[in-house]
C-alpha positions in Angstrom: -16.9 -7.5 2.3 -13.2 -6.5 2.8 -12.3 -2.9 3.6 -8.4 -3.0 3.6 -6.1 -5.7 2.4 -2.5 -6.1 3.7 0.0 -7.9 1.4 3.4 -8.6 3.0 6.1 -8.4 0.4 9.7 -9.4 0.2 11.2 -7.0 -2.3 14.2 -9.2 -2.8 11.9 -12.0 -4.0 8.9 -10.3 -5.4 9.2 -12.3 -8.6 8.4 -15.4 -6.5 5.3 -13.8 -5.0 3.4 -13.0 -8.3 0.4 -15.3 -7.5 -0.1 -13.7 -4.1 0.3 -10.2 -5.5 -2.2 -10.8 -8.2 -4.6 -12.5 -5.8 -4.5 -9.5 -3.5 -5.0 -7.1 -6.4 -7.9 -9.1 -7.8 -9.7 -9.2 -4.4 -9.0 -5.4 -4.0 -10.7 -4.8 -7.3 -13.6 -7.0 -6.5 -14.4 -5.2 -3.2 -13.0 -1.7 -4.0 -10.6 -2.1 -1.1 -7.2 -0.4 -0.8 -4.1 -2.6 -0.5 -1.2 -1.8 1.8 2.1 -3.5 1.0 4.1 -4.2 4.1 7.8 -4.7 3.9 10.2 -5.5 6.8 13.8 -4.4 6.8 16.7 -4.0 9.1 18.1 -0.6 10.2 21.5 -1.6 8.8 22.5 -1.3 5.1 21.3 -4.0 2.9 20.8 -4.9 -0.8 17.6 -3.0 -1.0 18.8 0.2 0.6 21.6 1.8 2.6 19.1 2.8 5.2 15.4 2.5 6.0 14.5 5.6 4.1 16.0 4.1 0.9 14.1 0.9 1.5 10.9 2.8 2.1 11.4 4.6 -1.3 11.7 1.2 -3.1 8.6 -0.2 -1.3 6.6 3.0 -2.0 7.6 2.8 -5.7 6.7 -0.9 -5.7 3.3 -0.2 -4.3 2.7 2.6 -6.8 3.6 0.3 -9.7 1.2 -2.4 -8.4 -1.5 0.2 -8.1 -1.0 1.5 -11.6 -0.7 -1.9 -13.3 -3.7 -3.3 -11.5 -5.9 -0.2 -11.2 -6.2 -0.3 -7.5 -5.5 2.1 -4.6 -2.3 1.2 -2.9 0.1 2.3 -0.1 3.3 1.1 1.5 4.3 0.5 5.1 7.8 -0.1 6.1 8.5 -2.0 9.3 11.9 -2.0 11.0 13.5 -4.9 12.8 16.8 -5.7 14.4 16.5 -9.2 12.9 13.8 -9.5 10.2 14.2 -13.2 9.9 13.4 -14.0 13.5 10.9 -11.1 14.1 8.9 -11.3 10.9 5.8 -13.1 12.2 5.4 -10.8 15.2 6.0 -7.7 13.1 3.4 -8.8 10.5 0.8 -9.6 13.2 1.4 -6.1 14.7 1.2 -4.5 11.2 -2.3 -6.0 10.7 -3.5 -3.9 13.6 -1.5 -0.8 12.6 -2.9 -0.9 9.0 -6.4 -1.7 10.0 -6.4 -4.6 7.5 -9.3 -7.1 7.6 -7.7 -9.5 5.1 -4.1 -10.5 4.7 -3.0 -12.1 1.4 0.5 -13.6 1.6 2.7 -15.8 -0.3 4.1 -19.0 1.1 6.1 -22.0 -0.2 5.1 -25.6 -0.4 5.8 -27.2 2.9 8.9 -29.2 3.3 10.5 -31.2 6.0 11.8 -28.2 8.0 8.3 -26.8 8.2 7.5 -29.5 10.7 10.2 -28.1 13.0 9.9 -24.4 12.2 6.5 -23.3 10.9 6.2 -21.1 7.9 5.5 -17.4 8.2 2.2 -17.8 6.5 1.2 -20.6 8.8 2.1 -18.6 12.0 0.3 -15.5 10.8 -2.8 -17.5 9.8 -2.8 -19.3 13.2 -2.5 -16.1 15.3 -4.2 -13.3 13.3 -7.6 -12.0 14.3 -8.5 -11.3 10.7 -8.9 -13.5 7.6 -5.6 -14.7 6.1 -5.2 -16.2 2.6 -2.0 -18.1 2.1 -1.2 -18.4 -1.6 1.2 -21.0 -2.6 3.6 -20.0 -5.4 
């Protein structure tokens, strides 16, 4: 049913995305679909790398570890942004087309008061994507 699954990941908070990561892996196993882990980073130095190449190395290693531990085919795609916080939704929507994904599995938090003012990333991606989106609450 699904041919390629995209799982957005925040490497700084991957421990809080375990349910979504496992859900994506389980669906990948069920359908024999590869998973592409998409990470968004700035071009400036950060806690996950001094430059985009270092960040990409970490994301690629993360994807490989997920593939090995879950027995699935994985890859990584690093997206660059001047401001990942404000650009994240648009970048993820573009990455869906770039990766050829027909399913997005992404983590989201339980809605709070601010979500009525600023929608969550999962909510915006689900509302605007042309493919199926599964939002997994952690």
